[in-house]
N, C-alpha and C positions, 0 to 999 in steps of 0.2 A: 239803392241810390242809382242815379242816372250817370251817363258819361259826363255830363256837365258838372254834376256834383263831385265826381272824382277829379275832374280837371281843376276844379277850384282848390282841391287839396294839393295838386301839383303846383298850382299858382302860389299857394302859401309857401311852398318850398322855394320857388323862384324868387319870391320876395325876400326870403332869408338870404339867398345868394346876393341879391341886389344890395341889401343892407351891409353885406360883408365885402362889397366891391368885387364880386365875382360876376361873370356873365350870368344874367338871371334866367337860368333854365332850371326847372324843377320837375321831379318825376315821382310817381307812386306806382307800386305794383299791387294789383288786386288779385286775390285768389279766392274763389268761392265766396264772393261778396264781402271779403275782408281785406283791409289794407295790410300787407305783410312787409312792405318796405317803403320808406320815404327817403328821398335824396335830393340834393341840389349840386350844382357845379362846385368843385373844390380845386380847380386847376391852379389857381393862385395860391390858395392856402397850403396845398401840398406840393407846390412847384412840380406839378405832374400833368403833362398835356393829355394823359389818358383819363384824368379824374372827372370826366363828364358826368352829369346827373344820371344818365341812363346806365353808365358803367357801374356807378356806385349803387344804383337801385338793383341791378341784376345781381351783383355780388351779395347784397343784403338779402334779396329774395331767395337766392339759392341756399344761403345759410339758413334762412327760416324754414325752408322746405326740406333741407337735408339732401338736396340733389341739384344737379346742374341744369335740368330741363324745366322750362317754364311753359310747357305746352298747355297747361290749364289756367294760365295767368294772362292778365291784361296789363300792359304798361301804358300809363298815362303820362305824357311828357308835353311840356308847354311849347316846344319848338321841334320841328321835324328833325329826326336824328341824322347825324353825319354818317359818312360811310363806315368809319370805325365802329360806331355804336350799332349801326344796322347789321354789320358783320357779326358782332357779339350777340345781337338779338337772334340772328339766324342760327348761330351755333347753339344758343339756348332753346331753340325751337319754340320761340314765343308764340302763344296762341293768338294773341290779339294785340295790336298796336293802335293807340288812339293819341293823336297829336293835335296841338293847337295851331300855331302859326307855321306856315311853310318857310323853308330856308332856301331861297332860289340860288344862292351862291354855293353853299356847301351841303345841301340836303341830299340824302341818299337817292331820292326818287329821280333826280336828274343825273347824278354821277354814277350810281350803281343800283339801278332799279331791281336787280336780281339778288341783292344782298340778303334780304330777309328769307326765312324759310318759306317754301312754296305754300304751306298751309296757313301761314300767318294772315289773319284778317286785318286789314288796315282801314281806319276811319280817320279822315283828315278834317281839320277846320273846326274842331270843337272849341268854343270860346276863342276863336281865332283873333278877334279884335283885341280882347283883353291881354292875350298872350303876346301878341305883336306890339301892343302899346308899351308894355313893360320893357321889351327889348329896345324899342325906339328911344324910350326915356333914358335908359342906361347909356346907350351909345351917344345920345345927344349931350349928356353930361361929360362924356369922355372927350368930346371935340372942343 
């Protein structure tokens, strides 16, 4: 599967979040061409500001692997991670990060560009339009 194929799986998770009135961010973790974790935002459901899709996915992936390091994994996430999530990805030594839409207000690349592990490869803009459109639709409904 390609990066776009895996991002479509993350978008499926974002759609679940949207339908549950959560900010529509979805994530999947891939290890050796296999999805080992799927997640979406749960901050409203759990009343927990740390329950971002990336955090949920990292926790599930670490459980699936039986270890805290994700250096052989790729995280696909529909929106650029925030500083909190980028920090967690750094501690997990994530091998590769692929995200869809940028987050110019809260994204790590503007606020904390050194948060990721130095060896983490970053690919931005995969299905950017689709990922951004879902976010815009969500926040338009909220206004």
